[in-house]
C-alpha positions in Angstrom: 0.0 0.0 0.0 2.7 2.4 1.0 4.6 1.5 -2.2 1.6 2.2 -4.4 1.1 5.6 -2.6 4.7 6.5 -3.2 4.5 5.5 -6.9 1.4 7.6 -7.2 3.0 10.6 -5.6 6.1 10.1 -7.8 4.0 10.0 -10.9 2.2 13.2 -9.8 5.5 14.9 -9.3 6.8 13.9 -12.7 3.7 15.2 -14.3 3.9 18.5 -12.4 7.6 18.8 -13.3 6.8 18.1 -16.9 4.2 20.9 -17.0 6.6 23.3 -15.3 9.3 22.5 -18.0 7.0 23.1 -20.9 5.3 26.2 -19.5 8.1 28.2 -17.8 6.6 31.5 -18.7 3.7 30.8 -16.4 6.1 31.8 -13.6 6.9 35.1 -15.2 10.3 34.2 -16.8 9.3 34.7 -20.4 12.2 32.5 -21.4 10.7 30.9 -24.5 10.2 32.9 -27.8 8.2 30.3 -29.7 7.0 26.7 -29.6 5.7 24.4 -32.3 2.1 23.5 -32.4 -0.2 21.6 -34.8 -3.1 23.2 -36.6 -5.3 22.3 -39.5 -2.5 23.8 -41.6 0.1 21.5 -40.1 3.1 22.3 -37.9 3.5 26.0 -37.2 5.1 28.3 -34.6 3.2 29.7 -31.7 5.0 32.9 -30.7 5.4 34.3 -27.2 7.0 37.4 -25.6 10.4 36.5 -24.4 13.4 38.1 -22.6 17.0 37.1 -21.6 17.9 35.9 -18.2 19.2 38.4 -15.7 23.0 38.4 -15.2 25.9 40.2 -13.6 26.2 43.2 -15.9 29.5 44.4 -14.3 31.2 41.8 -16.5 30.5 43.9 -19.5 31.0 47.4 -18.1 33.4 50.1 -19.2 34.4 52.6 -16.4 35.7 56.1 -16.8 36.7 58.6 -14.1 36.5 62.4 -14.1 38.9 63.9 -13.4 41.0 61.2 -15.1 43.9 61.8 -12.7 41.9 61.4 -9.5 43.2 57.9 -8.7 45.8 57.9 -6.0 49.5 56.8 -6.5 50.9 59.2 -9.1 52.7 60.7 -7.4 52.8 58.3 -4.4 51.1 59.6 -1.2 50.3 58.5 2.3 46.9 58.1 3.7 45.3 57.3 7.0 44.1 53.8 7.9 40.4 52.9 7.4 38.6 53.0 10.7 41.5 54.7 12.5 42.1 58.1 11.0 45.1 58.9 13.1 47.2 56.0 11.7 48.6 57.7 8.6 51.4 55.4 7.5 49.7 53.7 4.6 50.9 54.4 1.1 49.3 54.5 -2.4 51.9 54.0 -5.2 50.7 53.4 -8.8 54.1 52.0 -9.8 54.0 49.2 -7.2 51.3 46.5 -7.8 50.9 45.8 -4.1 50.3 49.5 -3.3 48.3 50.5 -6.4 44.5 51.1 -6.3 43.4 51.4 -10.0 39.7 51.6 -11.1 39.5 48.0 -12.2 39.8 46.9 -8.5 36.2 48.2 -8.1 35.1 45.1 -10.1 37.5 42.3 -9.4 36.7 39.2 -7.4 36.9 39.7 -3.7 38.3 37.2 -1.2 42.0 38.1 -1.2 43.5 39.6 1.9 43.7 42.5 2.2 40.6 43.4 0.1 41.3 45.2 -3.1 39.8 48.5 -3.9 40.0 51.7 -6.1 41.1 54.8 -4.2 41.1 58.5 -5.0 43.7 61.0 -4.0 43.3 62.5 -0.5 41.6 65.8 0.2 44.9 67.7 0.2 43.4 70.7 -1.7 40.8 71.4 0.9 38.7 73.7 1.0 38.4 73.0 -2.8 35.7 70.3 -3.2 36.9 66.7 -3.7 34.5 65.8 -6.6 34.7 62.5 -8.5 32.5 61.2 -11.3 32.5 57.4 -11.9 30.7 56.5 -15.1 29.7 53.0 -15.9 28.8 52.4 -19.5 27.4 49.3 -21.3 26.9 50.7 -24.8 23.6 48.7 -24.6 20.2 49.3 -23.1 19.7 47.1 -20.0 16.9 46.5 -17.6 17.8 46.4 -13.9 16.5 43.4 -12.0 18.2 43.7 -8.6 19.5 46.3 -6.2 22.6 48.4 -7.2 25.1 47.8 -4.4 28.3 49.9 -3.9 30.8 48.9 -1.2 33.1 51.6 0.2 36.3 51.0 2.0 36.8 54.6 3.0 33.6 55.1 4.9 30.5 56.0 3.0 30.5 59.6 1.5 28.8 62.4 3.3 27.3 63.5 0.0 26.7 61.5 -3.2 24.3 61.3 -6.2 23.5 58.2 -8.2 22.5 59.2 -11.8 21.3 57.3 -14.8 21.3 57.8 -18.6 18.9 56.3 -21.2 20.8 57.8 -24.2 24.3 56.6 -23.8 25.5 59.4 -21.6 24.2 62.4 -23.6 21.7 63.4 -20.8 21.5 62.4 -17.2 18.7 62.1 -14.6 19.1 61.6 -10.8 18.3 58.2 -9.4 18.8 58.9 -5.8 20.6 61.4 -3.4 22.6 60.3 -0.4 23.7 62.6 2.4 24.4 62.8 6.1 22.1 65.8 6.1 19.7 65.9 3.1 18.2 69.3 3.9 21.6 71.0 4.2 23.2 69.2 1.2 20.4 69.1 -1.4 17.5 71.1 0.2 15.4 67.9 0.4 13.6 66.2 3.3 15.1 62.8 4.0 13.1 59.8 3.0 13.6 56.1 2.5 12.1 53.7 0.0 9.7 52.5 2.7 8.1 55.9 2.6 7.1 55.4 -1.0 4.0 53.7 -2.5 2.8 52.5 -5.9 1.8 56.0 -6.7 5.1 57.6 -5.7 7.5 54.8 -6.7 9.1 57.1 -9.3 9.8 59.9 -6.8 13.5 60.8 -6.6 14.4 60.9 -2.9 17.3 61.8 -0.7 18.2 59.3 2.0 20.4 59.6 5.1 20.2 55.8 5.6 23.6 55.1 4.0 25.8 58.0 4.8 27.4 57.3 8.1 31.2 57.8 8.3 33.8 55.4 9.7 31.8 52.5 11.2 32.3 48.8 11.2 29.9 46.9 8.9 28.7 50.3 7.5 30.3 50.1 4.1 27.4 49.5 1.7 25.2 51.8 -0.2 22.0 50.5 -1.9 19.8 51.7 -4.7 16.7 49.6 -3.9 15.3 48.0 -7.1 13.5 45.1 -5.4 11.8 47.2 -2.8 10.2 49.2 -5.7 9.2 46.0 -7.4 7.6 44.9 -4.2 5.0 47.6 -4.4 3.5 45.7 -7.3 4.7 42.1 -6.9 4.3 41.8 -3.1 7.0 41.7 -0.3 8.6 38.4 -1.6 8.0 39.2 -5.3 5.6 36.3 -5.6 3.1 38.2 -7.8 5.4 38.9 -10.8 2.4 38.9 -13.1 1.1 42.1 -11.5 4.6 43.7 -11.9 4.8 42.7 -15.5 1.4 44.1 -16.1 2.4 47.4 -14.7 5.6 47.5 -16.7 3.7 46.7 -19.8 1.1 49.5 -19.4 3.2 52.2 -17.8 6.1 53.4 -20.0 7.5 55.8 -17.3 7.7 52.8 -14.9 9.4 50.7 -17.5 11.9 53.5 -18.3 12.7 54.0 -14.6 14.3 50.6 -14.4 16.0 50.9 -17.8 19.5 52.4 -18.3 22.4 52.6 -20.7 24.8 54.2 -18.2 25.2 54.9 -14.5 27.1 57.7 -12.9 28.2 57.8 -9.3 28.9 61.4 -8.3 31.0 61.6 -5.2 30.7 65.1 -3.8 32.1 65.0 -0.2 34.1 62.2 1.4 33.3 60.7 4.8 34.3 62.9 7.6 32.5 61.4 10.5 32.0 64.8 12.0 30.6 68.3 11.2 34.0 70.0 10.6 36.9 69.0 8.5 40.2 68.5 10.4 42.6 70.5 8.3 45.5 69.1 10.3 44.8 65.6 9.0 43.6 65.9 5.4 45.1 62.5 4.5 42.2 60.8 6.3 39.7 62.1 3.7 39.3 60.3 0.4 37.1 57.8 -1.5 37.7 54.1 -1.8 35.4 51.5 -3.5 36.0 47.8 -3.3 32.9 46.5 -5.1 30.0 47.6 -7.4 27.2 45.2 -8.3 24.7 45.8 -11.0 22.3 42.9 -12.0 20.0 43.2 -15.0 19.2 41.8 -18.5 19.7 43.1 -22.0 16.7 45.0 -23.2 15.5 43.2 -26.3 12.0 44.5 -26.4 10.6 41.0 -25.6 12.0 39.6 -28.9 14.9 37.5 -27.6 16.0 35.1 -24.9 19.7 35.4 -25.6 22.2 38.3 -25.4 25.8 37.8 -26.7 29.0 39.7 -26.5 30.4 40.6 -29.9 33.4 42.9 -30.4 33.1 43.9 -26.7 29.5 44.9 -27.2 26.3 43.2 -26.0 23.8 42.4 -28.7 20.4 40.7 -28.5 20.0 37.4 -30.3 16.8 38.5 -31.9 13.9 36.3 -32.9 10.4 37.1 -34.2 12.0 38.3 -37.5 13.5 41.3 -35.7 17.0 42.7 -35.8 19.2 45.4 -34.3 21.1 45.7 -30.9 17.8 45.8 -29.0 15.7 43.9 -31.6 14.3 47.4 -32.4 13.3 46.9 -36.0 12.1 44.4 -38.5 14.4 42.4 -40.7 14.6 43.1 -44.4 11.6 41.6 -46.2 9.7 41.4 -42.9 8.2 44.8 -42.8 4.6 43.9 -43.6 3.5 46.0 -40.7 5.2 48.5 -38.4 7.7 47.1 -35.8 6.3 46.9 -32.3 7.8 45.7 -29.0 6.5 42.5 -27.5 4.0 42.7 -24.7 3.9 41.0 -21.3 0.1 40.8 -21.7 -1.9 38.7 -21.6 -0.2 36.8 -18.8 1.4 34.3 -18.9 2.6 34.1 -22.6 2.4 37.7 -23.6 2.1 38.8 -27.2 5.1 38.5 -29.5 4.1 41.1 -32.1 6.3 39.4 -34.6 7.4 41.1 -37.9 5.6 39.6 -40.9 6.7 39.3 -44.5 6.6 42.4 -46.6 3.8 42.9 -49.1 6.4 43.2 -51.9 7.9 39.8 -51.1 4.9 37.7 -50.6 1.7 39.5 -51.6 -0.9 40.8 -49.2 0.2 40.1 -45.6 -2.1 37.8 -43.7 -4.0 39.1 -40.7 -2.6 37.3 -37.7 -0.9 38.1 -34.5 1.0 35.0 -33.4 1.3 32.4 -36.1 2.7 32.5 -39.6 1.5 29.2 -41.3 3.7 26.8 -43.1 2.9 28.0 -46.6 3.4 24.5 -48.1 0.3 23.4 -46.1 -1.8 25.6 -48.4 -0.9 23.1 -51.2 1.0 25.7 -53.2 3.6 23.1 -53.7 3.9 19.4 -53.1 5.0 18.5 -49.6 8.1 16.7 -50.9 9.2 19.9 -52.6 9.2 22.2 -49.5 12.3 22.9 -47.6 12.3 24.6 -44.2 14.0 28.0 -44.7 14.9 30.5 -42.0 14.0 30.4 -38.3 10.3 30.9 -38.8 9.6 27.7 -40.8 8.9 29.5 -44.0 9.2 27.0 -46.9 10.7 27.2 -50.3 8.0 26.6 -52.8 7.9 24.9 -56.2 11.1 22.8 -55.8 13.1 25.7 -54.3 16.0 24.8 -52.1 16.9 26.6 -48.8 20.4 28.0 -48.8 22.2 28.5 -45.4 18.8 28.5 -43.6 18.4 32.1 -44.9 17.1 32.3 -48.5 15.5 30.1 -51.2 17.3 29.1 -54.4 14.6 28.9 -57.0 14.3 26.7 -60.1 14.8 28.7 -63.4 11.1 29.4 -64.0 10.3 30.7 -60.5 11.2 33.8 -58.4 10.3 35.5 -55.2 11.4 35.2 -51.6 9.8 31.7 -51.4 9.9 30.8 -55.1 6.2 31.5 -55.1 6.1 33.6 -58.3 6.4 32.6 -62.0 9.0 34.7 -63.8 6.7 34.6 -66.9 4.2 36.7 -65.0 6.5 39.7 -65.5 6.4 39.3 -69.2 3.9 41.3 -71.3 2.2 38.1 -72.5 1.7 36.8 -69.1 1.8 33.0 -68.5 -0.9 32.0 -71.1 1.8 30.6 -73.2 4.4 28.1 -72.0 7.6 30.1 -71.2 9.8 27.1 -70.7 10.0 23.5 -69.6 8.2 22.7 -66.4 6.1 25.9 -66.4 2.4 25.2 -66.0 -0.2 27.1 -67.9 -1.4 30.0 -65.8 -4.5 32.1 -65.6 -4.6 35.7 -64.5 -4.3 34.8 -60.8 -1.7 32.5 -59.2 -2.8 29.8 -56.8 -0.8 31.4 -54.0 -2.4 34.8 -54.6 -5.8 33.2 -54.8 -5.3 31.3 -51.5 -4.0 34.4 -49.7 -7.0 36.3 -51.0 -9.5 33.8 -49.6 -9.2 34.6 -45.9 -11.5 31.7 -44.9 -8.7 29.3 -45.8 -6.3 30.9 -43.3 -7.2 29.6 -39.9 -5.1 31.1 -37.0 
């Protein structure tokens, strides 16, 4: 009896697991762009909205500093120890690997002892401000999926601004202000993300939560992405369908989590007190040991993959789209204007695929998700059709697919799918035989006739 119950539970688990594997987008991942289904027309593609998996975007970042000579070590200088501002026997020397603190150490793997970090020059020119801009660029539109986390080794700055760009650094907008005194630094009342709501989630706030000076275990600054997601998806982000629905219908919300660049503006180093100690300026500087940015390539819901090519991220576009962000239709697939995919309706979304152009295949069919296997309309014999390109379009009339991209047609035929007779372009039409193997034709080709009879196209 117990064995039979166990086997029954096991069978149920296998069934559930199988369903989960075949319908992953139910859980809000959108990690399948299309699946084959069977209709009266035969095997066709059912298209779905899709997007790449989230990943560590720091692997692909380019960092620039302004001013460019702000990194310590050239010339060498001494600075005070972290956490003990009166031990000033540490040295930064760019010519010695063990004493150098270049920008790439903001992104290296941690775990070595002592920890590695980038470090600025000290505030030796006080009272002139010690300002540093750290710009992170991806040369690609990305969508943030987790908190931005910055780990300081110098004590968190007294004043800082996190900014974003959506146009590759041409213009910038503030993401969040950080200060020990928001009212004094930025003329803003202090707030935290917990003070926001669904209606104010896009508000730019100043927080004092992350701006203490030299304190143990007080090194990290957050920009809270997940806390903002939680206003729509719930505290544990269980209701991702609700979040996706909001992102789909509210462009400003979608753009809020989308970036091409980030800029960290360091305006005042950690002092730990109201007044600057002019006798010990070597204790004031910036040092960052780690920056974390998680997100996914923005592919407009037309791709599940994103590859690095020539040090640039590119979406591996589907749905007959192309471009770095799958932002336009491929050549010969401009039968209707390009459109991004949609998360709605949940769970599969709407692919909004690009369809063949009128000039390449006649009047475009009226459908949203499925482009039928044209050979199923009996334009050609089944044994003459060759699967051609990723969308299961078939070469007609004995055409052969070349490199899974285009059809090579027999001498008497032309067109993207070899669906047209060359003799149709002649003044005499196809009433007379124009060569061996060319059928006698009336004024309307079978393909045109079938595409004109909408009742034969069942989607």
